[in-house]
C-alpha positions as CSV (number, residue, x, y, z in Angstrom):
1,M,0.0,0.0,0.0
2,N,2.8,2.4,0.9
3,N,4.5,1.5,-2.4
4,L,1.4,2.4,-4.4
5,Q,1.0,5.7,-2.4
6,A,4.7,6.5,-3.2
7,Q,4.1,5.9,-6.9
8,Y,1.0,8.0,-6.9
9,N,2.8,10.8,-5.2
10,K,5.6,10.7,-7.7
11,H,3.1,10.7,-10.5
12,M,1.3,13.7,-9.1
13,I,4.5,15.6,-8.6
14,R,5.5,14.9,-12.2
15,R,2.1,16.0,-13.5
16,K,2.2,19.2,-11.4
17,A,5.7,19.9,-12.6
18,T,4.8,19.4,-16.2
19,N,1.7,21.6,-15.8
20,Y,3.7,24.3,-14.2
21,I,6.4,24.2,-16.9
22,M,3.8,24.3,-19.7
23,L,1.8,27.1,-18.0
24,T,5.0,29.1,-17.6
25,M,5.9,28.6,-21.3
26,M,2.4,29.7,-22.4
27,V,2.5,32.9,-20.2
28,L,6.0,33.6,-21.5
29,C,4.9,33.2,-25.1
30,A,1.9,35.5,-24.5
31,V,4.2,38.2,-23.0
32,I,6.6,37.9,-26.0
33,A,3.7,38.2,-28.4
34,L,2.4,41.3,-26.6
35,I,5.8,43.1,-26.6
36,P,5.7,44.1,-30.3
37,L,2.1,45.1,-30.1
38,I,2.6,47.2,-27.0
39,S,5.7,48.8,-28.4
40,I,4.0,49.8,-31.7
41,L,1.0,51.2,-29.9
42,T,3.2,53.1,-27.4
43,H,5.4,54.6,-30.1
44,I,2.4,55.6,-32.3
45,G,0.7,57.1,-29.2
46,A,3.7,59.0,-28.1
47,S,4.5,60.3,-31.6
48,G,0.9,61.1,-32.7
49,I,-0.7,62.5,-29.5
50,K,1.2,65.8,-29.9
51,G,-0.6,66.7,-33.1
52,L,-4.0,65.1,-32.4
53,N,-6.5,67.8,-31.6
54,L,-9.9,69.1,-32.8
55,G,-8.4,71.0,-35.6
56,F,-6.6,68.0,-36.9
57,I,-9.9,66.1,-37.0
58,T,-12.0,68.9,-38.7
59,N,-9.5,70.7,-41.0
60,L,-8.4,70.0,-44.5
61,P,-4.7,69.3,-45.2
62,S,-2.6,72.4,-45.5
63,P,-0.6,73.3,-48.6
64,V,3.1,72.3,-48.8
65,G,5.2,74.6,-46.7
66,E,2.4,75.7,-44.3
67,T,2.0,74.4,-40.8
68,G,-1.2,73.1,-39.3
69,G,-4.0,71.5,-41.2
70,G,-5.6,68.2,-40.6
71,M,-7.1,65.0,-42.0
72,G,-10.8,65.7,-41.6
73,N,-11.5,64.8,-45.2
74,G,-9.5,61.5,-44.8
75,L,-11.6,60.6,-41.7
76,V,-14.8,61.2,-43.5
77,G,-13.6,59.3,-46.6
78,T,-12.5,56.3,-44.5
79,L,-15.9,56.1,-42.9
80,I,-17.6,56.3,-46.3
81,L,-15.3,53.6,-47.7
82,V,-15.7,51.3,-44.7
83,T,-19.5,51.8,-44.9
84,I,-19.6,50.8,-48.6
85,A,-17.3,47.8,-47.9
86,S,-19.6,46.7,-45.0
87,V,-22.8,47.0,-47.1
88,I,-21.1,44.8,-49.7
89,G,-19.1,42.4,-47.6
90,I,-21.2,41.8,-44.4
91,P,-24.4,40.5,-46.0
92,L,-22.6,38.3,-48.6
93,G,-20.2,37.0,-46.0
94,V,-22.8,36.2,-43.3
95,L,-25.3,34.6,-45.7
96,T,-22.6,32.5,-47.4
97,A,-21.4,31.3,-43.9
98,I,-25.0,30.4,-43.0
99,Y,-25.3,28.4,-46.2
100,L,-22.1,26.5,-45.6
101,S,-22.8,25.9,-41.9
102,E,-26.5,25.1,-41.9
103,Y,-27.5,23.9,-45.4
104,Q,-24.5,22.5,-47.2
105,Q,-21.8,21.1,-44.9
106,I,-20.5,18.4,-47.3
107,G,-20.2,18.1,-51.0
108,I,-18.1,19.6,-53.8
109,F,-19.6,23.1,-54.1
110,P,-19.2,23.9,-50.4
111,S,-15.6,22.7,-50.5
112,V,-15.0,24.9,-53.5
113,V,-16.5,27.9,-51.7
114,R,-14.3,27.3,-48.7
115,F,-11.2,26.9,-50.9
116,V,-11.9,30.1,-52.7
117,A,-12.5,32.0,-49.4
118,D,-9.2,30.6,-48.0
119,S,-7.4,31.6,-51.2
120,L,-8.9,35.1,-51.1
121,L,-7.6,35.5,-47.6
122,G,-4.0,35.0,-48.9
123,I,-4.2,37.2,-52.0
124,P,-2.2,40.4,-51.7
125,S,-4.4,43.5,-51.3
126,I,-2.7,45.1,-54.3
127,V,-4.1,42.3,-56.5
128,V,-7.6,43.1,-55.3
129,G,-7.0,46.7,-56.1
130,I,-5.9,45.8,-59.6
131,F,-9.1,43.7,-60.1
132,A,-11.3,46.6,-58.9
133,Y,-9.4,49.0,-61.2
134,V,-10.0,46.8,-64.2
135,V,-13.6,45.9,-63.4
136,I,-14.9,49.2,-62.0
137,V,-12.5,52.1,-62.5
138,I,-11.8,51.6,-66.2
139,P,-15.5,51.1,-67.2
140,M,-16.5,54.2,-65.1
141,K,-13.5,56.1,-66.5
142,S,-12.9,57.6,-63.1
143,F,-11.4,56.7,-59.7
144,S,-14.2,56.7,-57.1
145,A,-15.3,56.0,-53.6
146,F,-17.4,53.1,-54.9
147,A,-14.4,51.4,-56.5
148,G,-12.4,51.8,-53.2
149,G,-15.3,50.5,-51.1
150,A,-15.9,47.6,-53.5
151,A,-12.2,46.6,-53.3
152,L,-12.3,46.7,-49.5
153,G,-15.6,44.8,-49.5
154,I,-14.0,42.0,-51.6
155,M,-11.3,41.7,-49.0
156,L,-13.9,41.7,-46.2
157,I,-16.1,38.8,-47.6
158,P,-13.7,35.9,-47.0
159,I,-12.8,37.1,-43.5
160,I,-16.5,37.1,-42.5
161,I,-17.2,33.8,-44.3
162,R,-14.6,31.8,-42.5
163,G,-15.0,33.5,-39.1
164,T,-18.8,33.4,-39.1
165,E,-18.9,29.8,-40.3
166,G,-16.7,28.8,-37.4
167,M,-18.9,30.7,-34.9
168,L,-22.1,29.0,-36.2
169,R,-20.5,25.5,-36.0
170,M,-19.8,26.2,-32.3
171,V,-23.5,26.4,-31.6
172,P,-24.5,23.0,-30.1
173,D,-26.7,20.8,-32.4
174,S,-29.0,20.2,-29.5
175,Y,-30.2,23.9,-29.8
176,R,-31.1,23.2,-33.4
177,E,-32.8,19.9,-32.6
178,A,-34.8,21.5,-29.8
179,G,-36.2,24.2,-32.2
180,L,-37.0,21.6,-34.9
181,A,-38.7,19.4,-32.3
182,L,-41.0,22.3,-31.4
183,G,-42.1,22.5,-35.1
184,M,-40.0,25.5,-36.1
185,R,-38.9,25.7,-39.7
186,K,-35.2,25.5,-40.4
187,W,-34.9,29.2,-41.4
188,R,-36.7,30.1,-38.2
189,V,-34.4,28.0,-36.1
190,I,-31.4,29.8,-37.7
191,V,-32.8,33.3,-37.3
192,S,-34.3,32.8,-33.8
193,I,-31.8,30.4,-32.2
194,V,-28.5,29.9,-34.0
195,L,-27.7,33.5,-35.0
196,P,-28.6,35.0,-31.5
197,T,-26.5,32.4,-29.8
198,A,-23.4,33.1,-32.1
199,I,-24.0,36.8,-32.4
200,R,-21.0,37.8,-30.2
201,G,-18.6,35.8,-32.2
202,I,-20.1,37.0,-35.5
203,V,-19.8,40.6,-34.4
204,T,-16.2,40.1,-33.3
205,T,-15.4,38.5,-36.7
206,I,-17.0,41.5,-38.5
207,M,-15.0,44.0,-36.3
208,L,-11.8,42.1,-37.0
209,G,-12.5,42.3,-40.7
210,I,-13.3,46.0,-40.5
211,A,-10.1,46.6,-38.6
212,R,-8.2,44.7,-41.2
213,I,-9.6,46.7,-44.2
214,S,-9.6,50.1,-42.5
215,G,-5.8,50.3,-42.7
216,E,-5.4,49.0,-46.3
217,T,-3.6,51.4,-48.6
218,A,-2.6,49.5,-51.7
219,P,-6.2,48.9,-53.1
220,L,-7.1,52.5,-52.5
221,L,-4.2,53.8,-54.6
222,L,-5.8,52.2,-57.6
223,T,-9.4,52.9,-56.8
224,A,-10.2,55.8,-54.4
225,F,-7.0,57.5,-55.5
226,G,-7.3,60.3,-52.8
227,N,-8.6,63.8,-52.6
228,H,-7.3,66.9,-50.8
229,Y,-10.8,68.4,-50.5
230,W,-14.1,67.5,-48.9
231,S,-15.9,65.0,-50.9
232,T,-18.8,62.6,-50.1
233,R,-19.7,61.6,-53.6
234,I,-19.3,57.9,-54.2
235,D,-18.6,58.4,-58.0
236,Q,-15.7,60.7,-57.4
237,P,-12.2,60.2,-55.9
238,I,-12.2,60.4,-52.2
239,A,-9.7,60.9,-49.4
240,A,-8.8,58.2,-46.9
241,L,-6.7,58.1,-43.8
242,P,-4.4,55.3,-45.0
243,L,-3.8,57.2,-48.3
244,Q,-2.9,60.4,-46.5
245,I,-0.8,58.7,-44.0
246,F,1.1,57.0,-46.8
247,N,1.6,60.2,-48.8
248,Y,2.7,62.1,-45.7
249,A,5.1,59.4,-44.5
250,I,7.0,59.3,-47.8
251,S,7.2,63.1,-48.1
252,P,10.4,65.0,-47.3
253,F,8.6,67.4,-44.9
254,E,9.0,67.0,-41.1
255,E,5.6,68.6,-40.5
256,W,3.9,66.0,-42.7
257,H,5.7,63.2,-40.9
258,N,4.3,64.4,-37.6
259,Q,0.8,64.5,-39.1
260,A,1.3,60.9,-40.4
261,W,1.9,59.8,-36.8
262,S,-1.2,61.6,-35.7
263,G,-3.2,60.1,-38.5
264,S,-2.0,56.7,-37.6
265,L,-3.2,57.3,-34.0
266,L,-6.5,58.6,-35.2
267,L,-7.0,55.5,-37.4
268,I,-6.3,53.2,-34.4
269,L,-8.7,55.1,-32.2
270,L,-11.4,54.9,-34.9
271,V,-11.1,51.1,-35.0
272,L,-11.1,51.0,-31.2
273,I,-14.3,53.1,-31.0
274,I,-16.1,50.8,-33.5
275,S,-15.0,47.8,-31.5
276,I,-16.2,49.2,-28.2
277,V,-19.6,50.2,-29.6
278,S,-20.1,46.8,-31.1
279,R,-19.2,45.1,-27.9
280,V,-21.6,47.3,-25.9
281,A,-24.4,46.7,-28.4
282,T,-24.1,42.9,-28.2
283,R,-23.2,42.6,-24.5
284,Q,-26.8,42.0,-23.5
285,Q,-27.6,39.5,-26.2
286,K,-28.5,36.2,-24.6
287,F,-30.0,33.0,-25.9
288,K,-33.7,32.9,-25.6
């Protein structure tokens, strides 16, 4: 009996030691992964906070050689572009994910859709910009906000498809079976049970996708093109924060470099505000 107790104690000590070592390694990896992120955010915050004020948010860019000015037109343009991209990407992405998760989980066509979505996730953004340039800009004979929003929307679709499908698959099948057992139609089960249960994960996926496309520059160079003035027309070139940050960052003027840092901080804050609002909006969502 004492021998068995001794073996059990050794086994427990070995398990606790292994658990402690693995937990320490995971915490260490998490800290290492956070170091670059914290460093980037700290540097952007320290460099951009000096020029971030109300005038920077509301004013137009100043001419070369003049101090002051802002990126108000870029902020408005970014919101318009993201809105267009969301109108295109969110419905298509969510509905496709519902189809793959709830109606066609096996077969050739769903596999092709998943493969295409995975492939689009890996395509460089400049390629999407070239596609939008050929399909939209050339026929319209003009750069436009619509072309820029469509390019961003194309990038948003595969992100939402794969993320939303994963969230829907995490909903227990017993929930679906309970709804069907009560006589509910399949579409009603999806709308009333499956989607409300997975809403937090779906919203998080959408926010991650919006955060991803909000900072894209390459597709906008070939579609939205940029604008130094106030413009809200979707059939005309439009300003965007990433474009202005890019143009200011490669310029030889120190004043523009400082504004590029402020614009970067403003873009980060914009994404943060959108994320917080979405979290608050879905915080009270519970399964009923």
